[in-house]
N, CA, C and O of each residue as an XYZ file, in Angstrom:
596
protein
N      87.551     52.438    168.101
C      86.466     51.341    167.810
C      86.400     50.500    165.977
O      86.099     51.060    164.923
N      86.800     49.042    166.198
C      86.958     48.147    164.872
C      85.381     48.588    164.252
O      84.326     48.846    164.832
N      85.708     48.549    162.998
C      85.441     48.032    161.727
C      85.408     46.825    160.755
O      86.199     46.757    159.814
N      84.654     46.056    160.955
C      85.288     44.960    160.363
C      84.323     44.100    159.235
O      83.102     43.938    159.242
N      85.013     43.774    158.586
C      84.120     43.615    156.968
C      83.663     41.894    157.936
O      84.274     41.258    158.794
N      82.462     41.699    157.310
C      82.056     40.442    157.692
C      81.443     39.496    156.467
O      81.550     38.271    156.411
N      80.717     40.429    155.411
C      80.128     39.640    154.861
C      80.313     40.719    153.263
O      80.367     41.944    153.153
N      80.362     39.771    152.358
C      80.500     40.193    150.833
C      79.501     39.293    149.702
O      79.796     38.191    149.239
N      78.313     40.045    149.418
C      77.806     39.499    148.401
C      78.790     39.278    147.261
O      79.721     40.021    146.950
N      78.399     38.036    146.641
C      78.456     37.684    145.356
C      77.311     37.371    144.228
O      76.365     36.686    144.615
N      77.313     37.698    143.224
C      76.278     37.396    142.261
C      76.333     36.176    141.114
O      76.959     36.078    140.059
N      75.623     35.508    141.633
C      75.162     34.038    140.846
C      73.832     34.000    140.148
O      72.872     34.712    140.443
N      73.871     33.094    139.185
C      72.959     32.682    138.500
C      72.187     31.594    138.965
O      71.026     31.357    138.628
N      72.755     31.058    139.612
C      72.460     29.803    140.075
C      72.958     29.383    141.416
O      74.161     29.351    141.675
N      71.774     28.976    142.495
C      72.238     29.369    143.850
C      72.854     27.744    143.993
O      73.968     27.356    144.344
N      72.290     27.395    143.795
C      72.617     25.692    144.602
C      74.223     25.221    143.733
O      75.076     24.438    144.150
N      74.223     26.037    142.388
C      75.461     25.551    141.363
C      77.069     25.903    142.136
O      78.160     25.364    142.317
N      76.062     27.679    142.531
C      77.663     28.437    143.337
C      78.028     28.022    144.650
O      79.127     28.155    145.189
N      76.670     27.345    145.252
C      76.890     26.703    146.452
C      77.793     25.466    147.151
O      78.432     25.331    148.195
N      77.342     24.293    145.476
C      78.537     23.329    145.441
C      79.551     24.017    145.114
O      80.089     24.563    146.078
N      80.053     24.215    144.056
C      81.556     25.140    143.977
C      81.840     25.672    145.024
O      82.573     24.941    145.688
N      81.600     26.656    145.527
C      82.386     27.363    146.910
C      82.380     25.947    148.260
O      83.125     26.036    149.236
N      81.666     25.043    148.111
C      81.797     24.437    149.225
C      82.660     23.150    149.109
O      83.594     22.715    149.783
N      82.016     22.708    148.025
C      82.944     21.039    147.428
C      83.978     20.995    146.296
O      84.302     19.946    145.741
N      84.548     22.384    145.943
C      85.231     22.453    145.254
C      86.330     23.106    145.437
O      87.470     22.798    145.088
N      85.829     24.338    146.192
C      87.141     25.323    146.863
C      86.951     25.091    148.491
O      88.055     25.252    149.012
N      85.931     24.766    149.491
C      86.398     24.204    150.294
C      85.834     24.913    151.731
O      86.090     24.789    152.929
N      84.915     25.732    150.900
C      84.153     27.444    152.264
C      83.439     26.411    153.303
O      83.503     25.207    153.056
N      83.027     26.693    154.005
C      81.750     26.312    155.314
C      80.649     26.206    154.327
O      80.899     26.429    153.142
N      79.445     25.885    154.711
C      78.629     26.360    154.317
C      78.196     26.694    156.190
O      78.567     26.279    157.289
N      77.423     27.471    155.758
C      77.301     28.327    157.614
C      75.769     28.009    157.800
O      75.363     27.311    158.729
N      74.544     28.850    156.378
C      73.521     29.459    156.402
C      72.702     29.215    155.520
O      72.833     30.242    154.855
N      71.854     28.556    154.937
C      71.233     28.807    153.931
C      69.521     28.468    153.951
O      68.782     27.495    153.803
N      69.422     29.854    154.217
C      67.550     29.758    154.816
C      67.117     30.629    153.514
O      67.725     31.319    152.695
N      65.690     30.233    153.743
C      64.917     31.039    152.329
C      63.228     31.700    153.436
O      62.053     31.335    153.456
N      63.988     32.733    154.148
C      62.944     33.824    154.948
C      61.569     34.290    154.072
O      60.503     34.248    154.686
N      61.557     34.712    152.729
C      60.617     34.528    152.130
C      60.373     33.956    150.857
O      61.361     33.255    150.636
N      59.448     33.862    149.726
C      59.573     33.113    148.598
C      60.043     34.249    147.654
O      59.832     34.027    146.462
N      60.490     35.132    147.886
C      61.425     36.165    147.224
C      62.849     35.965    147.889
O      63.589     36.590    147.129
N      63.434     35.566    148.644
C      64.463     35.956    149.300
C      65.360     34.105    149.718
O      64.967     33.308    150.570
N      66.322     33.971    148.975
C      67.159     32.639    149.466
C      68.122     33.436    150.389
O      68.012     34.661    150.335
N      68.977     32.952    151.160
C      70.340     33.842    151.790
C      71.396     32.564    152.292
O      71.301     32.067    153.414
N      72.472     32.096    151.217
C      73.122     31.185    151.224
C      74.661     31.944    151.953
O      75.185     32.674    151.112
N      75.502     31.909    153.387
C      76.310     32.118    154.013
C      77.228     31.008    153.640
O      76.766     29.917    153.306
N      78.909     31.307    153.697
C      79.604     30.296    153.084
C      81.124     31.430    153.472
O      81.422     32.506    152.953
N      81.906     30.563    154.685
C      82.761     31.359    154.942
C      84.212     30.157    154.706
O      84.295     28.944    154.902
N      85.153     31.132    154.231
C      86.332     29.977    153.725
C      87.259     29.619    155.294
O      87.882     30.451    155.953
N      87.166     28.741    155.474
C      88.104     28.013    156.705
C      89.524     29.205    157.424
O      90.636     29.380    156.926
N      88.886     29.925    158.857
C      89.816     30.509    158.784
C      89.263     31.761    158.737
O      89.777     32.606    159.469
N      88.532     32.012    158.196
C      88.807     33.710    157.850
C      87.450     34.239    158.719
O      86.400     33.635    158.941
N      87.750     35.198    159.006
C      86.792     36.194    159.482
C      85.312     36.911    158.846
O      84.308     37.366    159.394
N      85.836     36.723    157.087
C      84.715     37.592    156.371
C      84.324     35.925    155.776
O      85.087     34.966    155.656
N      82.673     36.038    155.439
C      82.252     35.256    154.434
C      81.492     35.855    153.299
O      81.219     37.051    153.191
N      81.161     34.855    152.420
C      80.236     35.325    151.164
C      79.190     35.238    151.073
O      79.115     34.080    151.483
N      78.160     35.512    150.853
C      77.024     35.612    150.453
C      76.339     35.350    149.161
O      76.636     35.991    148.154
N      75.495     34.491    149.164
C      75.186     33.701    147.744
C      73.421     34.140    147.696
O      72.902     33.855    148.775
N      72.561     34.674    146.829
C      71.096     34.005    147.197
C      70.362     34.786    145.890
O      70.875     35.031    144.798
N      69.029     35.089    146.341
C      68.182     35.040    145.693
C      67.136     36.357    145.987
O      66.211     36.283    146.796
N      67.348     37.184    145.442
C      66.569     38.626    145.663
C      67.678     39.538    146.929
O      67.132     40.259    147.764
N      68.998     39.402    146.911
C      69.622     39.874    147.542
C      70.671     41.168    146.911
O      71.407     41.942    147.525
N      70.436     41.054    145.664
C      71.398     42.156    145.049
C      71.135     42.513    143.438
O      70.738     41.641    142.665
N      71.347     43.624    143.094
C      70.784     43.623    141.364
C      71.751     42.979    140.825
O      71.539     42.014    140.091
N      73.046     43.451    141.134
C      74.162     42.975    140.192
C      73.781     41.928    139.789
O      73.214     40.973    140.320
N      74.348     42.292    138.152
C      74.479     41.030    137.082
C      75.318     39.545    137.359
O      76.518     39.502    137.088
N      74.809     38.670    137.761
C      76.011     37.436    137.519
C      77.002     37.387    137.264
O      77.288     37.572    136.081
N      78.264     37.059    138.424
C      79.412     37.002    137.522
C      80.103     38.499    137.507
O      81.292     38.597    137.200
N      79.354     39.618    137.835
C      80.063     41.022    137.978
C      80.564     41.535    139.574
O      80.572     42.697    139.981
N      80.997     40.226    140.372
C      81.152     40.491    141.625
C      82.509     41.305    141.514
O      83.116     41.505    140.461
N      82.870     41.727    142.734
C      84.178     42.498    142.685
C      85.196     41.334    142.795
O      84.814     40.278    143.299
N      86.585     41.477    142.311
C      87.836     40.792    142.482
C      87.916     40.095    143.751
O      87.203     40.909    144.337
N      88.141     39.432    144.461
C      87.807     38.921    145.371
C      89.097     37.973    145.672
O      89.292     36.981    144.970
N      90.140     38.382    146.948
C      91.186     37.797    147.303
C      91.150     37.084    148.888
O      90.953     37.574    150.000
N      91.428     35.740    148.435
C      92.022     35.098    149.610
C      93.324     35.206    149.574
O      93.945     35.502    148.553
N      94.173     34.821    151.412
C      95.418     34.599    151.808
C      95.782     33.171    152.404
O      95.241     32.644    153.375
N      96.832     32.641    151.609
C      97.121     31.493    152.353
C      98.343     31.224    152.749
O      99.138     32.123    152.475
N      98.841     30.202    153.363
C      99.896     30.242    154.476
C     100.979     29.928    153.168
O     102.006     30.548    152.894
N     100.225     28.440    152.284
C     101.174     27.858    151.370
C     100.394     27.951    149.776
O      99.279     27.445    149.647
N     100.812     28.369    149.057
C     100.124     28.448    147.391
C     100.251     27.752    146.943
O      99.408     27.385    146.124
N     101.448     27.036    147.166
C     101.590     25.472    146.039
C     100.475     24.040    146.487
O     100.063     23.052    145.878
N     100.295     24.618    147.926
C      99.001     23.795    148.921
C      98.244     24.475    148.375
O      98.487     24.299    147.181
N      97.429     25.185    148.470
C      95.958     25.680    147.692
C      95.926     26.135    146.217
O      95.010     26.702    145.622
N      96.926     25.823    145.844
C      96.396     25.520    143.908
C      96.796     23.792    143.825
O      97.099     23.293    142.741
N      96.765     23.212    144.726
C      97.123     21.534    144.151
C      95.391     21.481    145.175
O      94.696     20.551    144.766
N      94.928     22.043    145.968
C      93.770     21.491    146.330
C      92.811     21.685    145.530
O      91.964     20.835    145.252
N      92.875     23.228    144.930
C      91.938     24.194    143.709
C      91.823     23.271    142.706
O      90.755     23.034    142.141
N      93.052     22.639    142.406
C      92.975     22.115    140.957
C      92.979     20.166    141.077
O      93.249     19.474    140.095
N      92.689     19.677    142.214
C      92.292     18.306    142.521
C      91.008     18.020    143.043
O      90.510     17.012    143.546
N      90.382     19.753    142.668
C      88.466     19.371    143.199
C      88.418     19.865    142.252
O      87.655     20.770    142.590
N      88.757     20.181    140.498
C      88.340     20.003    139.608
C      88.166     21.481    139.310
O      87.186     21.593    138.574
N      88.802     22.860    139.622
C      88.432     24.057    139.813
C      89.507     24.267    138.641
O      90.473     23.505    138.603
N      89.364     25.277    137.689
C      90.186     25.614    136.780
C      90.924     26.695    136.927
O      90.650     27.752    136.359
N      91.946     26.534    137.715
C      93.025     27.511    138.497
C      94.597     27.580    137.396
O      95.048     26.729    136.630
N      95.037     28.795    137.706
C      96.028     29.670    137.206
C      97.689     28.477    137.638
O      97.734     27.706    138.597
N      98.751     28.679    136.676
C      99.265     28.356    137.035
C     100.190     29.447    138.540
O      99.708     30.498    138.962
N     101.264     28.947    138.971
C     101.402     30.255    140.521
C     102.498     31.680    139.761
O     103.655     31.426    139.427
N     102.016     32.830    139.622
C     102.742     33.851    139.757
C     103.180     34.361    140.352
O     102.532     35.015    141.169
N     104.422     34.391    140.332
C     105.457     35.071    141.368
C     105.788     36.495    141.383
O     106.588     36.982    140.583
N     105.106     37.250    142.394
C     105.399     38.986    142.349
C     106.434     39.404    143.362
O     106.714     38.678    144.316
N     107.045     40.668    143.136
C     107.742     41.370    144.285
C     106.302     41.482    145.687
O     106.539     41.802    146.852
N     105.503     41.281    145.377
C     104.431     41.568    146.838
C     103.627     40.363    147.034
O     102.617     40.376    147.737
N     104.059     39.299    146.414
C     103.485     38.057    146.695
C     103.174     36.928    145.570
O     103.086     37.182    144.369
N     103.026     35.684    146.130
C     102.790     34.727    145.272
C     101.154     34.378    145.307
O     100.459     34.155    146.298
N     100.692     34.412    143.603
C      99.352     34.313    143.414
C      98.726     33.285    142.179
O      99.075     33.179    141.003
N      97.796     32.671    142.851
C      97.172     32.001    141.553
C      95.713     32.390    141.900
O      95.182     32.719    142.961
N      95.151     32.208    140.370
C      93.380     32.694    140.304
C      92.514     32.071    139.449
O      92.950     31.760    138.340
N      91.220     31.786    139.768
C      90.592     31.162    139.423
C      89.518     31.823    139.472
O      89.550     32.913    140.043
N      88.085     31.271    138.797
C      86.830     32.103    138.506
C      85.377     31.124    139.174
O      85.554     29.991    139.622
N      84.499     31.544    139.151
C      83.487     30.706    139.970
C      82.677     30.173    138.247
O      83.008     30.355    137.076
N      81.825     29.657    138.743
C      80.811     29.410    137.343
C      80.181     30.274    136.736
O      79.531     29.973    135.735
N      80.225     31.293    137.119
C      79.673     32.351    136.504
C      80.343     33.478    136.541
O      79.841     34.599    136.461
N      81.544     33.209    136.667
C      82.629     34.184    136.054
C      83.445     34.962    137.159
O      84.650     35.127    136.973
N      82.887     35.410    138.214
C      83.289     36.273    139.409
C      84.595     35.418    139.647
O      84.607     34.188    139.687
N      86.084     36.532    139.852
C      86.934     36.894    140.104
C      87.528     36.221    141.198
O      86.893     36.310    142.249
N      88.687     35.505    141.229
C      89.247     35.029    142.488
C      90.333     35.330    142.508
O      90.658     35.162    141.333
N      91.574     35.834    143.256
C      92.796     35.215    143.772
C      93.390     34.981    144.530
O      93.252     35.820    145.420
N      94.338     33.967    144.867
C      94.947     33.072    146.224
C      95.958     33.953    146.185
O      96.452     34.240    145.094
N      96.401     34.491    147.295
C      98.025     35.351    147.562
C      98.637     34.440    148.714
O      97.973     33.984    149.644
N      99.771     34.273    148.552
C     100.689     33.871    149.671
C     101.804     35.605    149.986
O     102.444     36.254    149.159
N     101.654     35.800    151.183
C     103.077     36.633    151.599
C     103.966     35.874    152.247
O     103.804     35.245    153.293
N     105.273     36.003    151.315
C     106.442     34.900    151.690
C     106.709     35.900    153.424
O     106.930     35.354    154.505
N     106.610     37.207    153.217
C     107.649     37.186    154.385
C     106.664     37.441    155.886
O     107.043     37.682    157.032
N     105.288     37.275    155.324
C     104.595     36.450    156.788
C     104.777     35.388    157.468
O     104.536     35.271    158.670
N     105.246     34.484    156.686
C     105.802     33.440    157.376
C     107.362     33.575    157.591
O     107.697     32.480    158.042
N     108.655     34.503    157.474
C     109.985     34.274    157.025
C     109.992     34.202    158.647
O     108.823     34.586    158.611
N     110.134     34.121    159.436
C     110.595     34.245    160.899
C     110.997     35.358    161.038
O     111.061     36.094    160.053
N     111.415     35.838    162.401
C     112.036     37.046    163.187
C     113.353     37.503    162.376
O     113.722     38.677    162.370
N     114.044     36.449    161.678
C     115.182     37.256    161.508
C     115.253     38.036    159.437
O     115.906     38.919    158.882
N     114.703     37.528    159.211
C     114.085     37.887    157.648
C     113.210     39.168    157.307
O     112.141     39.484    157.828
N     113.873     39.794    156.364
C     113.101     40.676    155.639
C     112.265     40.617    155.040
O     111.714     39.517    155.084
N     111.527     41.813    153.994
C     110.987     41.488    153.301
C     111.358     40.949    152.208
O     110.741     39.976    151.774
N     112.342     41.427    151.606
C     113.604     41.510    150.389
C     113.775     39.900    150.658
O     113.080     39.174    149.949
N     114.542     39.349    151.511
C     114.920     38.015    151.666
C     113.934     37.223    151.314
O     114.168     36.274    150.566
N     112.337     37.535    151.911
C     111.413     36.478    151.723
C     111.124     36.170    150.368
O     111.090     35.046    149.866
N     110.894     37.390    149.754
C     110.457     37.496    148.623
C     111.381     36.742    147.456
O     110.810     36.377    146.428
N     112.793     36.513    147.619
C     113.535     35.934    147.069
C     113.566     34.452    147.334
O     114.439     33.797    146.764
N     112.648     33.804    148.194
C     112.429     32.640    148.517
C     113.303     31.566    149.278
O     113.616     30.386    149.118
N     113.583     32.776    150.367
C     114.142     31.909    151.321
C     113.505     31.592    152.568
O     114.049     31.116    153.564
N     112.124     31.948    152.393
C     111.287     31.592    153.828
C     110.464     30.289    153.153
O     110.079     30.022    152.014
N     110.418     29.811    154.090
C     109.548     28.392    154.224
C     107.885     28.439    154.260
O     107.476     28.564    155.414
N     107.163     28.390    153.571
C     105.506     28.507    153.636
C     105.422     27.309    154.278
O     106.103     26.317    154.020
N     104.354     27.435    155.346
C     103.775     26.740    156.291
C     102.655     26.023    156.014
O     102.322     26.343    154.872
N     101.783     25.101    156.521
C     100.628     24.279    155.878
C      99.680     25.408    155.407
O      99.671     26.581    155.778
N      98.920     24.816    154.544
C      97.720     26.231    154.186
C      96.496     25.767    154.857
O      96.329     24.646    155.336
N      95.804     26.569    154.845
C      94.361     26.636    155.875
C      93.728     26.336    154.865
O      92.595     26.786    155.035
N      93.799     25.801    153.836
C      92.138     26.125    152.559
C      91.955     24.679    152.443
O      92.689     24.069    151.666
N      91.087     24.069    153.102
C      90.916     22.439    153.266
C      89.186     22.263    152.654
O      88.249     23.060    152.614
N      89.329     20.881    152.249
C      88.081     20.491    151.693
C      86.814     20.393    153.183
O      87.016     19.778    154.230
N      85.528     21.214    152.816
C      84.830     21.024    153.774
C      84.100     19.428    153.548
O      84.090     18.761    152.514
N      83.526     19.100    154.858
C      83.274     17.866    155.692
C      82.575     17.482    154.110
O      82.040     16.390    153.920
């Protein structure tokens, strides 16, 4: 039996501001934005290439805005991902190189924290080992994080 994580709730104070941030600055796709009742608004956004979406809204979670779990995206090119975020006005960290991956970090307007990871040995080719990929001998491919139309 498959168990698939497909939706993560992100607590925000202003749904429209958060939707604008995730769609127009980060590059998520806007899949759904409906108000099934006066008390509920459901907004589903999906990172390009991801099988898991985030959900923003009203009347959906009890968690205070900005207290969402630290969320992580994985990309094929950390420099391209960082450049994309920075060029779209996101306050993003410098690239941090660790033995288990390369990372950049950012937060949404409410303070929900995100990390973006590049895993070098995933793109290193058939003869590379984890240790050679970590030292930088692997060449990353193009990032899949793109701007939404």
